C-alpha positions in Angstrom: -7.4 -22.6 -0.6 -9.9 -23.1 2.3 -13.6 -23.5 2.0 -14.1 -19.8 2.6 -12.0 -18.8 -0.4 -9.0 -17.9 1.6 -5.7 -19.3 0.4 -3.6 -20.9 3.1 0.2 -21.1 3.0 0.9 -22.3 6.4 -0.9 -19.9 8.8 -3.9 -17.8 9.2 -5.6 -20.1 11.7 -7.0 -17.3 13.9 -6.3 -14.1 12.0 -9.4 -14.3 9.8 -7.2 -13.2 6.9 -6.0 -15.6 4.3 -2.8 -15.5 2.5 -4.2 -14.1 -0.7 -5.8 -11.2 1.2 -2.6 -10.6 3.3 -0.5 -10.5 0.1 -3.1 -8.3 -1.7 -2.9 -5.7 1.2 0.8 -6.0 1.8 1.8 -2.7 0.3 -0.9 -0.7 2.1 0.1 -2.5 5.3 3.7 -1.6 4.8 2.7 2.0 3.9 0.8 2.2 7.2 -2.5 3.1 5.3 -4.8 0.5 7.0 -7.2 1.0 9.8 -5.8 -0.1 13.2 -8.1 -3.1 13.2 -7.1 -4.3 9.7 -3.4 -3.7 10.4 -3.7 -5.9 13.5 -5.5 -8.6 11.4 -2.7 -8.6 8.8 0.0 -8.6 11.5 -1.6 -11.6 13.2 -1.6 -13.4 9.8 2.1 -12.5 9.2 3.0 -13.7 12.7 1.3 -17.1 12.0 2.3 -17.6 8.4 6.0 -18.0 7.6 5.8 -17.7 3.8 3.7 -14.5 4.0 6.0 -13.1 6.7 9.0 -13.8 4.4 7.3 -11.9 1.6 6.5 -9.0 3.9 10.1 -9.0 5.1 11.5 -9.0 1.6 9.3 -6.2 0.5 10.1 -4.1 3.6 13.9 -4.7 3.0 13.5 -3.8 -0.7 11.8 -0.6 0.1 14.5 0.3 2.6 17.2 -0.3 0.0 15.4 1.7 -2.7 14.7 4.5 -0.2 18.4 4.7 0.9 19.7 4.8 -2.7 17.2 7.0 -4.4 18.0 10.4 -3.1 17.4 12.4 -6.3 15.5 15.6 -5.8 12.5 16.2 -8.1 13.1 19.4 -10.2 10.8 22.4 -9.3 9.8 22.6 -12.9 8.4 19.0 -12.8 6.6 19.7 -9.6 5.0 22.8 -11.1 4.0 20.9 -14.3 2.4 18.1 -12.3 0.5 20.5 -10.1 -0.8 22.3 -13.2 -1.9 19.1 -14.7 -3.7 18.1 -11.6 -5.4 21.4 -11.4 -6.4 21.2 -15.0 -7.8 17.7 -14.5 -9.7 18.8 -11.4 -11.2 21.8 -13.4 -12.3 19.5 -16.2 -14.0 17.1 -13.8 -15.7 19.9 -11.8 -16.3 22.9 -14.1 -18.3 24.7 -11.3 -15.3 25.0 -9.1 -13.5 28.4 -9.4 -10.0 28.3 -11.0 -7.2 27.9 -8.5 -9.5 26.4 -5.9 -8.1 23.4 -4.0 
C-alpha cells in the first residue's frame, strides 16, 4: 500500500486511483453508474494495472455468462407483491404522502 493509503498491485502510477479503490468501485464501473470523470479514472487504472484489469475482465465475463443463461421471467404476481411492499414501506417512511403517490 502506498503512503497515500492506496494499495498498488502493479499499476496506478498516473490514474490517482489505487487498486483497493478500483476494486471497490468495479461493480458500479461495470454497471456504467459512475460519473464520466470517475469512469475514466478507473479505466486508466485498469489500463495500467494488469491484476485489476484481470479482475475486471473476469467479472465482466461472469456477468455475460450469467446474463446469457438466466432468461427466466419474473412472475407478474411477484412484481405486484414487490411493488406493494415498496409502496407500503414508502408510506411508512413518509406518512404525509398520499396513498398511491410515487
